[in-house]
N, C-alpha and C positions, 0 to 999 in steps of 0.2 A: 740362513736368514732365522731369525728368532721368530718362534713361533708365537705370536700372542694373541690372547683371547679378549674378547670384549667382556664386560661385567653381564652382558645377557648370555654369552657363551659360556663362561664360568660358572652361572647358576645352571645352565643345561648340562655342563659336565658333571656337577653334583649331583643331578638329579641321575645321570646314565651311572655314576660309579656307586651310587647309594644302594641299587638293585634293580634288576630287571623284574617289573611287574608279572606276577605269574598270569599264566593265560586264563585263569579263572576270573580274574578282574575283568575280563570281556568278554565273558560266555556265561551261558547258564542252559540248562537241559532245555533242547526244543520240546516244546509242550503244546504249543497252540495250533490247531490246524491253520494252514494256509487260507486265508480269507479271499472270498472273489473279488475281482480287481475290474474295475472299470476304465478303460483306457482315456487318459486326457491329455491335451498337447503338451508336451514337454515331460512326459511319462511314460517309459514303455518297461514292461515288465517280461521277465524271462525266468522261465522254470526251470533249473538245474537240478535233477533228481528232487531230491526234498528242500533243496535251497530256493528262495525266491532272489532273483537280482532284479533290481530296478536302475534302469537307465534316467538320470536327472540332467536335463538339458539346462545350462547355466545362457542359453541364448547364442545366438551368432553376432561376430562382429567382424568388422573390414581392418583386414593388416596389409602391410608392404607387401606386395606378390614379388619379394626379391628372389626367392626360390624358384618361380617360374621365369624371372627376368632374365635368368642365367642360362636360360634353354632358349635355343632359335624359337619363334613363335610359331612355326609349324609343328614343335614338337608340344606344344601345349594342351592340346585337346587330347593326347594321349595320357600325358601325365594328370591330368585333371580326372581321367577316366580310371586311372589306376588308384585314386584316392577320392573317388567318388563324389569329386566338385562338378559344380556348375558354373564357380567364378572363382578364380584363381586367389581375389583377395580376400575371400570370405571365409571365415576360421570358425569352428564350432568348438566348445569344451564341453565335457560330458562327465558328472561324475557318477557314481555307482553305489547305490545302497543294497546291502547283503543282509538278508533276513532268515534266520535259522529260529524258527518258532517265536520265542519271546525275544530274542537276541538280536541286535540290528548293529551293524557296523556301516562305515562309510569309506570308501576309497576316492580320496581326493575331495576337495570342497568347492572347486570352481574359481573363477575370478572374483566374484562377489560384486557387491553394489558401490565399491570404493573405486572401482575401476571402470565405471560407466553407469550410467542411470539405467539402461536397456540391460544390464547385467545383474549379477546375482541372484539367480533364480532357482538356485539350488534348495535352499531350506523351503521356499514357497512348493517346489516341486514335490520335496520330501513330504511335505504336509497333504499334498493332493494325492500321494501314493497312502495315504492314512497312517502315516509315521510321523511324531512328533521330534523336534530337534532333541528334545531332552531323552527321550528313548535311545539315541545312539550312544553306545558304549566306547566305543573306539572310533578314530579317522585313522587309517592306513593311507600314507602319502607316498608317492610314486618317486616324488622328488621334493624340495622345498621350493620349487620355483612360484613366481607369484601367480601364475595360471591355476596351481594346485591350492595356495593356501590364504588367497585373499577371501575366500570365502568362509573362512573361520571365523570372520568377526561380522557381527551385524552392522546394522546401519548406525547403531548407537555405540560403535566401537568396542562392544562388550563381546564375550565369548557367544558365540552362536550355538556351540554343542556343550554345554554346561558341564555333563556328566562323562564327556568324553576324555579318553586317553590319546595323544596322538603319536604315532609312531614313523619313523622315517631311517633312512640308513644313517650309519656313522659317518660315512664319507660324505653325504649331503649335508649333514648338520655341520660337519667342520668347513664345508665348502661356503655355506651361506652364511656361517657366523663368527668365522675366523676373522680378527680385525685387518689384518694384511690382505685377505681377499678382497675386502670392500675397500680398502685405500689403492689396490693395485688395478682394480677393475675400470676400464674406459667410462668416461663420465656418464654415457648413455647407459649403461647397465647400472649405474649406482642408484636410480630409482628403484629397479628391479630389487637390490639387496635389501635397500630401505622397506619397502613393501612387505618383504618375505620377514624381515625382522619385526617390524611392528604386527604382524599378522599372528607370529607365535608367542610374542611375548607375553600375554596374558597366560597362556596355558604353561609357559617355562616358570613363570613367578608362583603357579600352582602346582609346580612339580609333575606336569601332564606330559612332558616331551621325554620320549623312551626310544632307544634305537632297537632296530630289527636286525636280524641277521638270516642272509639267504640260506635256504635249506631247511630252515626252522618254522615248526607251524606255531602260529601266533593263539591261533584259536582253531578247535576242530574244524578241518577242512580247509583250513586256510594257511598257505604257506608262502614264503618270499622267493622270488626268483630273481636273479642278477641279469640286468639288462646294460651291459656297459657300453658306452658311447652316448653321445649326446650332452646332457648335463651331468656333472660327475655325482654318482652316488645314486643313478637312478635305479630304481628296482621295480618288478612286476610283482602283481599276486596272482597265485594261483588257486583256484576255487575248485573243490570237489566234493561231489556228492553224489550217491548212485551210480557210480560208474562213470560218471560224466565229469569232464575237467574243462574250466574255462579261465584263461589268462588275460588277466587285466591291467592293461597297460595305460601309460600318459605320460608323452614326452613330446613336447611339439619341437625341441630342438634337434631331435634324432635325424641322424642323415640318412640317406637312401640306403646305404649299406648297412647302417645299424639297425634300420626298420626291417630290413631282408634279414638280417640274421634272426631277429626274435621271431618273425613270422615263419621263416623256415624250421627254427626249434617248435614252435608250435604246431606246423604241418606234420612234422615226422611224428610228435607225440600223438597226433591227432586231437588236440585240443582247440576248442573252440576261442576265440578271442573277441573283447572287447577294448576296443580304442578310442580313450576320451577325446582325439583329436581329429577322428576321420567323421563325416556327417553323422548327425544324429539318428539313431542312438548307438551307432558304433559295434553292434554285435556283426561278427565275420566268421564265415568259415574259409581255411585257408587250405589250399592242397598243393602239393609239389607236382607239377607234371614234367612229361618227356623233356630232357635236356636241363632240368632244375630250374625252368620258369615256374614261378607262383600263380596260383589261381586264387582270387580273392573273390569272394560273393557275401553281400550282406545276408545276415541272417535273419528271418522271421522272428518275431518273439513268439513265444507259447504262453498260452494261459491254461490253466485248468478248466 
């Protein structure tokens, strides 16, 4: 089948071929002391070495609980307990802001206000954390699914993060932006494709979409981890500071096997995990128990 790119995808490819933006474009030398932070609803701060990680809630919403409907109802309590859920149809999305001194980057942007009047809280919660949208120098996307990119635009349909460079995997960019993928998608998925395209378009037109490579450090202390399964091209981001490591993930389409694979990797490496699809704030400590079973426990945020 002939591979055809849309005008949007063509512009994206030109951005990719021009040159990868150097890491220096999204970094600066940490120089500012970490300020004291008062916890507010929708924001939770975790100190990782010299790095501050802010969980930013985009609020919760109801979904079709098909994942649970496939299970006998007697198994629902166990499945919900494993995901720390109280309602099988209640879903949350969390984005994460990372601050190294005066440098701020964002992992995912949330569902955005266009997907519901009660959503689109990432930018407001970022402000509550003492950070303006204009301070964000990069947005690293775990995929280009609507749940991660819709918040890239404000209610005025303009770029929410005007000074930010976008990063996603090459595979995700091709999957979401190639014409033939949109044409072949079932009708119920075309809305999601259209949402992704319109959300990233203003950034693409400004030359702000770039690919990430797994295993490559994008900014000091942040590297890309491949997380196969779920939405094509999904990646995670590993944050390292002061001997501590935190894997940030976010793929609501990942199967139980895919999620187990990622969590097992984190457990064996003794990484902490921040999952944008478990109940807020998503910080977890994972261990492999006897027999290979996984033990997951929410991690309490720490404040200096």
